[in-house]
N, C-alpha and C positions, 0 to 999 in steps of 0.2 A: 504493499499500500505508498511506501513512502521510499524515495531515493535514498539509497548509503549515503553514509558520511554526511548528512543532512541534520542538523540542531532541531529534534521534534518537542513539541512543546505536549502535544498528548497524542496518545497511539489507542486507537480504538477499533477492533475487528469489526465491522459491520457490512462485510461483502455480500454478492448473492451467494445463493446455496446455503447460508445461514439463517436461523429461524429470524423473522422478521423482515427478510431482504423483500425488495418489491421492485419489479420491472418499472423502470425510467418512463415517463410520458413523454409526448412531443410538446414544444414548446406552447403552443397554444391549447392543447389537454390539461397541460399541466397548469396554466393560466386559468382556466376555467374550474377545475377542482380547487384551487385556491379562491374564488370568488365565489362558488356556491357552497361549498362543504364545512364552513366554520359553525358550528352554534352560536346563534345570537348573542348569547352573554360572553364567550368568548370574543366576538366579533366586535363588542363595545371596548375592547382593549386595544385595538389596532390603531386608533388617533395617536395611543401614546408610544408608540414602537415608531424607531425608524428603519425604513427599508436600508437594506446593503444597497453600498454603492459600488462602482467597477473597484475591483481590488488593486492594492497598491501591488509592486512588483514585489516577489518575496512571500506575500501573502498567500494564506491556505487556497483561496480559489484561484489565485494565479497560478499555482503549480498543480492543484487536482483539479479535473474536471468531476463536478459532480450533481447528480441530477435533480437532489433532494426527495423530499417527502411529506407531500399534504397531509394534516386529518385525514382526510379519505382514504387516500393511500394507505395511511397507519391501520384505520380499520380493517380495511383488507387484508392486511399482511397477518402471517402467522406469529404476532408479535408475543414475546415472554411476558408472563404476567404474574402478580403473584397470583396463589391459590389458598384457600383454607388451610390446605396442610403444609404449603411453602408459603409464608408470609413475612417472615422477620428478614431484616436486614443485619447482616454481623459483621463488626469491625474486628478485626486482629492487628493488633499492636504487633510490630515485628521488628528488635532489637531493642538499645537502648536511647531513653528519653529524657529529657532533663524536666524539671519542674513547668515550666514554661511551655515548653512543646509538649506535654502531655494534657495542659489544659488547651491546647488547640485543637489537640485530637478528641478529647471528649465534647469541647463545645462543635464541632465538626458533626461527631456522631448523633449530639443532639438535633443542630440544623437538619442532617439527613433525615431522623425522622417527621420533621416538620414539613420538609421540601416533597418528601414522598407519602406523609400522610401514613406510615407505617412503623409497626414498633421497631426499634433499634436495641441490639444488644451488643455491649464487648466483649470479645472473649479474654481470658487470661494471657498475660504476656507470652510471646512466641520469642526465644533466643534464636540470635544470628546464628549461634553455631548448628541450627538445622541444615543450612546453608553448606555445602562440602565445597572443597578448594577449587572442584572443577567448574563450578557455578559462581566463580568470584574472578575478578582481575583488578589491577590497576589500569586507569585509563592511558592507553602507549603515548599520548602527546601532554594530558591536564596531570595525571600523576597522582588522582584521587582515587579512592578504592570503590569497589563498583559490586552491583550484586546482578546476576543474571536472572531480569524481570519473568521470563517464560519456564525459569527453573519453581519458581517460588508460584506461580499460578498452576503448574501440573504436580509438581512434587509436593508443594508444602502446602496450599490449598486445598487444591482438587479432593487429595485421602481424608482430608478432616471438614470437608464440608457438612455442616449439620444438616440432618434430617427436615428439619422446620426450614430453611434457610431458602428466601428466595434469592439474596444474591449474598456475598462472601467477599469483606474487602481488606485489604493489609493495608497498614499505613508503616513505612519505615521511614528512618531519618537517613538510611543509605542513600546513594545514588545509584540509579537504576540502569542498565542497557540491555536490551535485547537481542542480541546476538553479533555475530562476526559482521563488521563493515558500520556497526554504528557507534556513533558517539553516546548519545545517552536518551532516555526517554522520561517524562514525568509520571507517567502511568501506563498502565497498558489492561485489558481489559478483555475477557473473549464472553461473545453472547452466547455462545454455546452451552459452555460449563458452568457460568454463571459466578465466575470469579474474576477479581481483577488486584491489581497492587498499585499503590502510589506512594512517591516520594515527597517528601517536604522539604530535603536536601536542597532543592534551588528556590524555594519561598521565600529564602532571606532568614534573618538571624531575628527570633523575635522577641530578646532581651536586650535587643541596641537600643530600643527608643521605645515612645507609644507609636510613633505612626510607624514602625517598623513591625511593631506587633500586631498592628490593624492590617497591615500588608501582608502578614504571612497567612493571617485568619482569613483574609478574601480569598489570597490564591487558594488556599488549603479547601474551603467551603469551594470555591469556583470547579476546582479539579474534581473532586469526591461527586458533585452532581450531576456536572458534565458525564462521567465516566459511568454514573449508574444508570443515568439516562441512557447512553447506551445498551446498558446489560436489559433495559426493557424496551428494546429492539427500536429506539429514536433514533433517527441517523442524523446526519448534521445538516442543520440549518443554513438555506440559503435566501430565504425572504427576508428576514430582518436583522437587525444587530441583537443578537440571543446568547442564552448561556450554549446554547446548544449548537452554535457556529464552530468549525473547525478552526484551530489556531496553528499557524507553524513558525510561532517565534514568539519570544516574551512579549514585546511589546502589543505584539496582535491580540495574547493573552488577556493582558492586563488592561485592554481596553475594551473588552467585551462586558457586558453586563452580567451580575449573579441571575437576573429574573430570566423566564421561560418567555417568547414571543406568544402571542393567541395559539396560533397551530402547535406549537410544543405543549404549551400549557394544556391545551385540549387533550392533545397525547397522552400526558403524564394522568389526568383526572380520569378518561377513558381506561390507563390501565390500572392505577392503584385504585380506585374509587374514590379519590380525593374531593371532596366539598369543595370547590375554589373558593368560596367567601371566608371560609372558616381558617383554610390554608394561610389568606393573606393576612389574616387576624393573628395567627400563630407565627408568621413572617415579620410582621411590626414590631409585636412584641419583643421578639428575638433581638430585631435589630434597633430598637431602642435601648434593651437592656445593655449591648456588647458596645454600642458605640458603632455603629454601621451607618451613619447618618445618609447619606446618598443613598442606599438601598431603602432604608427609613421611608424617604419620603416619596420614592417610586412606587412602593408597595401601597403606600398610602392613598396616591393615585388612582390604582389599579383597583383597588377595593370600591371605592368611590366611581367609578367609571362602572364596574361590573354591578353595580348596586343602579345605577342610572341616575346616581345625585349630582 
C-alpha cells in the first residue's frame, strides 16, 4: 500500500478482498451517492465541515489514488461491526511507560469508549520481553531501537485476542517499523484479524510543557480513533477534512481534525449503534475537562446543528 523508504504517518490495511472492502464508483455515481445517501440528522452537519481541496505535493492523496467510500457504500459492504458476543475494545499497554505517558494511555482508552460508544477495558501490561530479537532492530540511519509491528499483530496480539473483543489495540512507547525497506510507522492495523498496534514514540515528550502534553494527547487520540475506525471497515475519507483522511507526513496529520465528517460519523453510528447526540455530549464533557478547547468548540457547534438549533 505504501512505497518503501518513505516516512509514513499511519498504516492501515483496507484493501480489496478484506471484510468491508467495496468496489469504487464512477465519478458521477459517487457524487450521486454522496448527495442522496446521508440521513437528514447527519446532513445538518455538512455546513460545519470543510471540503477537501487539491492535495499539496507529498500529501496522501497526491501519492495515493483512493476511490473513497460513501455512507451508502458502507451500508452495502460486509463491514466489521461489534456484536453482542464481541463488543469490547481492549487496550494493551506494551512495554514501559512513565507516569505521564500512562496517563495519556488511560485518557485515550476513555476517549475511545466515548468516540465509539463501546465499553473499553485495559489489560495488564505486557513486557517487551515478549518481542524476540528477530523482531527488533536499530534503525540503520537514525539509530533508535524499533519493534517489528507485524510481529506484534500476529504473534503477540492475535493469540491473546479476548473472546469478547471487537478490537484489540496495543499501545507502546517503542518505535515501530513494518518490515524490510521501511523507515517507521506510527501504527498498523488489520481489518481481518481485529488487532492493531500504535506507538506514541513520535508524538512528542508530554513532560516538556503543558502545550507538549496536549499535543501528545491530541496525536495519540487521533491515531487511536483513526485506526480503530479502519478496523470497523471505514475507508479513508476523500470528501471532507476528517479524522478518517489518510496522512502521509506529520504536518498533514496534525492539520486534520479529531472530528469525523458527516458521512464517516454516520458510518460509525451505524456500526456501533451510537446515539450521535449523546456521543457529542460526552465528547464535549471530555474536551472541557482535559483542555481540548478547539475540539470542544467544534463539538458544541455540531451538537447544536444536529438538534436544529
